[in-house]
C-alpha positions as CSV (number, residue, x, y, z in Angstrom):
1,Q,-70.1,6.3,-125.6
2,V,-70.7,4.5,-122.3
3,Q,-71.9,5.9,-119.0
4,L,-71.8,4.3,-115.6
5,V,-74.0,5.8,-112.9
6,E,-73.8,4.7,-109.3
7,S,-76.4,5.1,-106.6
8,G,-76.9,4.0,-103.0
9,G,-74.2,5.7,-101.1
10,G,-74.8,7.6,-97.9
11,L,-74.2,7.8,-94.1
12,V,-74.6,4.7,-92.0
13,Q,-73.6,3.7,-88.5
14,A,-71.0,1.0,-87.9
15,G,-72.5,-2.4,-88.2
16,G,-75.1,-1.2,-90.6
17,S,-75.7,-2.1,-94.3
18,L,-75.9,-0.3,-97.6
19,R,-76.5,-1.5,-101.2
20,L,-74.8,0.2,-104.1
21,S,-76.1,0.0,-107.6
22,C,-74.4,0.8,-110.9
23,A,-76.1,1.0,-114.3
24,A,-74.2,0.9,-117.6
25,S,-75.7,2.5,-120.7
26,G,-74.7,3.7,-124.1
27,S,-73.2,2.1,-127.2
28,I,-72.8,-1.3,-125.5
29,S,-72.2,-4.5,-127.5
30,R,-71.4,-6.5,-124.4
31,V,-70.5,-5.8,-120.8
32,N,-67.6,-8.0,-119.6
33,A,-66.2,-7.7,-116.1
34,M,-67.8,-5.3,-113.7
35,G,-66.6,-4.2,-110.3
36,W,-66.4,-1.8,-107.5
37,Y,-63.3,0.1,-106.3
38,R,-62.9,2.5,-103.4
39,Q,-60.7,5.4,-102.6
40,A,-60.4,6.9,-99.1
41,P,-58.9,10.4,-98.6
42,G,-55.2,10.4,-99.2
43,K,-55.1,6.8,-100.4
44,Q,-55.0,5.0,-103.7
45,R,-58.0,3.5,-105.4
46,D,-58.3,-0.2,-104.6
47,L,-60.4,-3.1,-105.8
48,V,-63.3,-4.0,-103.5
49,A,-65.0,-6.7,-105.6
50,A,-65.3,-7.8,-109.2
51,I,-67.6,-10.1,-111.1
52,T,-67.0,-11.6,-114.6
53,A,-69.6,-12.0,-117.3
54,G,-69.8,-15.7,-116.2
55,G,-70.5,-14.8,-112.6
56,N,-67.0,-15.5,-111.1
57,T,-66.3,-13.1,-108.2
58,N,-63.2,-11.7,-106.5
59,Y,-63.1,-9.8,-103.3
60,A,-60.5,-7.8,-101.4
61,D,-59.5,-9.6,-98.2
62,S,-60.8,-6.8,-96.1
63,V,-64.4,-7.2,-97.3
64,K,-64.7,-11.0,-97.6
65,G,-67.7,-12.3,-95.7
66,R,-69.2,-8.8,-95.4
67,F,-69.7,-7.6,-99.0
68,T,-71.5,-9.4,-101.8
69,I,-71.2,-8.4,-105.5
70,S,-73.9,-9.4,-108.0
71,R,-75.0,-8.4,-111.4
72,D,-78.0,-8.3,-113.7
73,S,-76.6,-8.9,-117.1
74,A,-79.9,-8.3,-118.9
75,K,-80.0,-4.8,-117.4
76,N,-76.2,-4.1,-117.5
77,M,-76.2,-3.5,-113.8
78,V,-73.9,-4.4,-110.9
79,Y,-74.7,-4.3,-107.2
80,L,-72.6,-4.3,-104.0
81,Q,-74.4,-5.4,-100.9
82,M,-72.4,-4.1,-97.9
83,S,-73.0,-5.5,-94.4
84,S,-71.3,-5.2,-91.0
85,L,-69.9,-1.9,-92.2
86,K,-66.9,-0.5,-90.4
87,P,-65.5,3.1,-90.2
88,E,-62.6,2.0,-92.3
89,D,-65.0,1.2,-95.1
90,T,-65.6,5.0,-95.5
91,A,-64.5,6.0,-99.0
92,V,-65.8,7.1,-102.4
93,Y,-66.9,3.9,-104.2
94,Y,-66.4,3.8,-108.0
95,C,-68.1,1.4,-110.4
96,H,-65.9,0.0,-113.1
97,A,-66.9,-1.9,-116.3
98,N,-65.0,-3.4,-119.2
99,V,-67.3,-3.0,-122.1
100,D,-67.2,-4.1,-125.7
101,V,-68.2,-0.8,-127.4
102,V,-69.9,-0.9,-130.7
103,L,-67.3,-0.3,-133.5
104,F,-64.5,0.2,-130.9
105,G,-64.1,-3.1,-129.0
106,G,-63.1,-3.5,-125.4
107,M,-62.7,-0.4,-123.3
108,D,-62.7,0.4,-119.5
109,F,-65.2,2.9,-118.0
110,W,-65.6,4.4,-114.6
111,G,-68.5,6.0,-112.8
112,K,-68.2,9.3,-111.0
113,G,-68.3,7.7,-107.6
114,T,-70.7,7.6,-104.6
115,L,-69.6,8.5,-101.1
116,V,-70.1,5.9,-98.3
117,T,-69.5,7.2,-94.8
118,V,-69.6,4.9,-91.8
119,S,-69.8,6.5,-88.4
120,S,-68.4,4.9,-85.3
């Protein structure tokens, strides 16, 4: 039905920057909220940042001032610009979207994740 594909992860030194991208495709009537979550080894998956269809944003306290979420609604894409990265930002980052699917209505979808590793 709907696929989310992330890109942009990798290895970066502390203090560096990375930009994650996520593209939604499939039987999409409308993409509502989109966001990024992360899961470090042995920990639960937590919200990093989210953005509504209207452009309102929400960030985890740990990334405020360092990460910026944005979206291109025409392309059904969401981005996460990460700056001043810290080793504790190391995790698998997952894209999430709430999508109005043709004939089915609102549903939640996840990408497969992209690994971000920050070395000290």
